[in-house]
C-alpha positions in Angstrom: 20.2 26.8 102.8 22.0 27.4 99.5 24.5 30.2 99.3 23.5 32.7 96.6 26.1 33.3 93.9 27.6 36.8 93.4 24.9 38.5 91.2 27.6 39.8 88.8 28.0 36.2 87.7 24.5 34.9 88.1 21.8 34.6 85.4 18.0 34.1 85.5 16.5 31.4 83.2 12.8 31.5 82.6 11.5 28.2 81.1 8.2 26.9 80.0 8.0 23.1 79.6 5.4 21.6 77.3 4.2 18.0 77.0 3.0 15.5 79.6 4.4 17.4 82.6 1.6 17.6 85.0 0.5 14.7 87.2 4.0 13.1 86.9 5.7 14.8 89.9 7.5 17.3 87.6 7.3 20.2 90.1 8.6 18.2 93.1 11.3 16.6 91.0 12.3 20.0 89.5 12.6 21.4 93.0 14.8 18.5 94.2 17.0 18.9 91.1 17.3 22.7 91.5 18.3 22.4 95.1 20.8 19.7 94.2 22.3 22.1 91.7 22.4 25.0 94.1 20.0 27.3 92.2 17.2 29.4 93.5 13.7 30.2 92.1 10.4 28.5 91.7 8.3 26.1 89.6 4.5 26.0 89.0 1.8 24.4 86.9 0.0 26.5 84.3 -3.7 26.1 83.4 -2.8 24.9 79.8 -1.0 21.8 81.1 2.5 23.2 80.8 5.0 24.0 83.6 6.7 27.3 84.2 9.9 27.7 86.1 12.4 30.5 87.0 15.9 29.6 88.0 18.7 31.8 89.2 22.3 30.7 89.6 25.6 30.6 87.8 25.3 30.0 84.0 26.5 26.3 84.2 24.0 25.6 87.0 21.1 27.1 85.1 22.1 25.2 82.0 22.3 21.9 83.9 18.8 22.6 85.2 17.5 23.4 81.7 19.0 20.1 80.5 17.1 18.3 83.3 13.8 20.2 82.3 14.2 18.9 78.8 14.1 15.3 80.2 11.9 15.7 83.3 11.2 13.0 85.8 10.7 9.3 84.6 7.0 9.5 83.7 7.1 12.9 82.0 7.1 13.3 78.2 8.6 16.6 77.4 7.8 17.9 74.0 9.7 21.2 74.2 11.0 23.9 76.4 10.9 27.6 75.6 13.6 29.6 77.2 14.4 33.2 78.1 17.2 34.8 80.0 17.7 38.0 82.1 20.1 39.2 84.7 19.6 37.6 88.1 17.8 39.7 90.7 18.8 37.7 93.8 15.3 37.9 95.1 15.0 34.2 95.9 16.3 32.6 99.1 15.8 29.0 97.9 13.8 27.0 95.4 10.1 26.3 95.9 7.0 24.9 94.3 4.4 27.6 93.7 0.8 26.7 93.7 
């Protein structure tokens, strides 16, 4: 299990990824990358074909995850990522794929 960072230093990134991001293992790959980076949160498909993800961790971890989201897994074609930030809540124990 990933140790959660001190909330005083942690941030929450809320990202929406547009493009060819469903049916290309984006969620599973995002989960693997988030866990590798040591961040917590979730990722899910949206009905319009985009992917939404929330990530909490230290700023450099969240920015590394955002950089990965801008590329995605090998068969993804990311057109853009909208991003928003808030203070971390510490509510997540790990990183999961939401259905």
